[in-house]
N, CA, C and O of each residue as an XYZ file, in Angstrom:
260
protein
N     119.607     12.209    111.172
C     119.317     13.418    111.917
C     120.225     14.528    111.420
O     121.425     14.317    111.239
N     119.677     15.680    111.205
C     120.429     16.820    110.701
C     121.119     17.558    111.835
O     120.560     17.697    112.923
N     122.323     18.027    111.587
C     123.035     18.838    112.566
C     122.570     20.275    112.561
O     123.073     21.090    113.334
N     121.622     20.601    111.708
C     121.150     21.975    111.573
C     119.686     22.129    111.976
O     118.971     22.951    111.402
N     119.247     21.376    112.925
C     117.863     21.483    113.375
C     117.641     22.840    114.037
O     118.494     23.331    114.777
N     116.498     23.429    113.762
C     116.184     24.756    114.284
C     115.261     24.654    115.495
O     114.399     23.776    115.544
N     115.434     25.536    116.461
C     114.502     25.549    117.597
C     113.145     26.092    117.142
O     113.076     26.905    116.221
N     112.090     25.649    117.778
C     110.749     26.109    117.437
C     110.296     27.275    118.307
O     109.485     28.097    117.881
N     110.829     27.343    119.543
C     110.407     28.360    120.489
C     111.618     28.963    121.192
O     112.643     28.303    121.365
N     111.488     30.221    121.594
C     112.527     30.869    122.395
C     112.532     30.225    123.784
O     111.471     30.079    124.391
N     113.710     29.833    124.303
C     113.744     29.216    125.634
C     113.449     30.195    126.768
O     113.251     29.775    127.908
N     113.418     31.486    126.472
C     113.173     32.493    127.513
C     111.717     32.951    127.555
O     111.116     33.018    128.627
N     111.148     33.269    126.383
C     109.784     33.805    126.386
C     108.773     32.879    125.717
O     107.568     33.081    125.868
N     109.237     31.865    124.978
C     108.336     30.921    124.339
C     107.802     31.374    122.992
O     107.019     30.652    122.375
N     108.197     32.536    122.522
C     107.712     33.032    121.241
C     108.367     32.288    120.078
O     109.415     31.664    120.242
N     107.746     32.358    118.916
C     108.250     31.660    117.734
C     108.998     32.567    116.766
O     109.395     32.117    115.692
N     109.199     33.830    117.119
C     109.858     34.797    116.235
C     111.380     34.667    116.346
O     112.047     35.547    116.890
N     111.916     33.569    115.827
C     113.346     33.285    115.916
C     114.004     33.420    114.559
O     113.402     33.106    113.532
N     115.240     33.888    114.559
C     116.029     33.943    113.334
C     117.483     33.657    113.664
O     117.946     33.966    114.761
N     118.205     33.068    112.721
C     119.621     32.770    112.961
C     120.405     34.052    113.236
O     120.149     35.092    112.630
N     121.346     33.963    114.141
C     122.195     35.100    114.488
C     123.483     35.052    113.681
O     123.891     33.994    113.203
N     124.101     36.177    113.539
C     125.383     36.258    112.836
C     126.556     35.891    113.746
O     127.709     35.932    113.315
N     126.273     35.535    114.995
C     127.319     35.221    115.968
C     127.975     33.872    115.750
O     128.993     33.578    116.377
N     127.421     33.047    114.879
C     128.036     31.756    114.612
C     127.046     30.616    114.632
O     125.848     30.807    114.840
N     127.573     29.425    114.410
C     126.741     28.217    114.318
C     125.973     27.979    115.610
O     126.554     27.996    116.695
N     124.683     27.760    115.495
C     123.850     27.464    116.648
C     123.363     28.684    117.398
O     122.719     28.542    118.437
N     123.651     29.886    116.905
C     123.226     31.114    117.576
C     121.912     31.604    116.984
O     121.730     31.612    115.767
N     121.006     32.008    117.854
C     119.683     32.452    117.448
C     119.320     33.746    118.149
O     119.824     34.040    119.233
N     118.437     34.523    117.520
C     117.925     35.759    118.095
C     116.409     35.685    118.146
O     115.771     35.221    117.201
N     115.840     36.138    119.241
C     114.388     36.184    119.396
C     113.926     37.617    119.166
O     114.371     38.534    119.856
N     113.034     37.809    118.198
C     112.522     39.142    117.909
C     111.530     39.632    118.943
O     111.303     40.837    119.048
N     110.931     38.731    119.712
C     109.919     39.115    120.695
C     110.542     39.665    121.984
O     110.094     40.688    122.502
N     111.567     38.992    122.499
C     112.145     39.433    123.779
C     113.546     40.021    123.620
O     114.167     40.414    124.608
N     114.050     40.085    122.381
C     115.358     40.688    122.076
C     116.514     39.992    122.791
O     117.494     40.636    123.167
N     116.400     38.684    122.976
C     117.488     37.914    123.568
C     118.181     37.111    122.484
O     117.575     36.744    121.477
N     119.453     36.846    122.702
C     120.219     35.981    121.813
C     120.663     34.775    122.631
O     120.989     34.899    123.811
N     120.673     33.610    121.993
C     121.086     32.401    122.694
C     121.761     31.469    121.713
O     121.642     31.630    120.499
N     122.474     30.491    122.253
C     123.179     29.512    121.431
C     122.776     28.115    121.865
O     122.692     27.825    123.058
N     122.529     27.260    120.896
C     122.190     25.868    121.145
C     123.298     24.984    120.597
O     123.875     25.269    119.548
N     123.584     23.919    121.313
C     124.576     22.964    120.814
C     124.189     21.560    121.262
O     123.574     21.368    122.312
N     124.558     20.604    120.456
C     124.308     19.198    120.746
C     125.532     18.642    121.457
O     126.640     18.711    120.925
N     125.349     18.096    122.643
C     126.478     17.610    123.430
C     126.837     16.169    123.129
O     128.007     15.803    123.241
N     125.881     15.336    122.751
C     126.153     13.940    122.451
C     125.035     13.050    122.953
O     124.040     13.522    123.503
N     125.215     11.770    122.756
C     124.235     10.784    123.179
C     124.654     10.135    124.494
O     125.842      9.925    124.740
N     123.693      9.825    125.319
C     123.974      9.104    126.556
C     124.110      7.624    126.241
O     123.452      7.108    125.338
N     124.952      6.958    126.980
C     125.102      5.516    126.799
C     123.807      4.826    127.218
O     123.172      5.243    128.187
N     123.417      3.796    126.513
C     122.186      3.090    126.825
C     122.282      2.454    128.207
O     123.263      1.781    128.523
N     121.273      2.668    129.013
C     121.239      2.082    130.342
C     121.904      2.927    131.421
O     122.024      2.475    132.560
N     122.336      4.134    131.096
C     122.962      4.993    132.105
C     121.885      5.514    133.041
O     120.876      6.063    132.598
N     122.102      5.340    134.320
C     121.179      5.871    135.312
C     121.965      6.703    136.307
O     123.167      6.509    136.485
N     121.285      7.616    136.944
C     121.936      8.422    137.967
C     121.921      7.656    139.280
O     120.933      6.988    139.586
N     122.987      7.734    140.060
C     123.005      7.000    141.339
C     121.979      7.585    142.303
O     121.710      8.786    142.293
N     121.413      6.717    143.132
C     120.443      7.168    144.130
C     121.138      8.076    145.128
O     122.268      7.820    145.543
N     120.454      9.129    145.500
C     121.029     10.055    146.477
C     121.028      9.410    147.852
O     120.028      8.827    148.273
N     122.132      9.514    148.538
C     122.209      8.963    149.888
C     121.592      9.950    150.854
O     121.763     11.163    150.728
N     120.880      9.415    151.812
C     120.251     10.244    152.829
C     121.332     10.801    153.754
O     122.144     10.057    154.305
N     121.324     12.121    153.913
C     122.313     12.782    154.764
C     121.730     12.893    156.171
O     120.943     13.798    156.451
N     122.111     11.983    157.043
C     121.594     11.996    158.393
C     122.642     12.636    159.296
O     123.650     12.011    159.629
N     122.405     13.861    159.681
C     123.383     14.609    160.470
C     123.251     14.358    161.968
O     123.977     14.956    162.761
N     122.320     13.469    162.365
C     122.140     13.236    163.787
C     122.741     11.908    164.222
O     122.516     11.467    165.349
N     123.487     11.278    163.360
C     124.219     10.090    163.751
C     123.479      8.792    163.629
O     124.025      7.749    163.991
N     122.249      8.800    163.133
C     121.491      7.565    162.974
C     121.879      6.855    161.699
O     122.816      7.258    161.011
N     121.161      5.803    161.389
C     121.440      5.080    160.155
C     120.954      5.875    158.971
O     120.104      6.756    159.104
N     121.499      5.560    157.803
C     121.137      6.313    156.601
C     120.242      5.490    155.695
O     120.515      5.370    154.501
N     119.180      4.922    156.242
C     118.259      4.109    155.446
C     117.036      4.877    155.075
O     116.153      4.345    154.404
């Protein structure tokens, strides 16, 4: 996998008129909506990681089932 993958669409307007920005690595400019944004890869999730189930907030003193 390349560390230089390019976005296909603007995350704000969905247009494809994107070009690299001079602001640094991962920075892009959209010619359609005149917005600039930065993308970065944070890392991989560990295999099997799940989010804990949300506990029911019972404010009336009953059980939380």
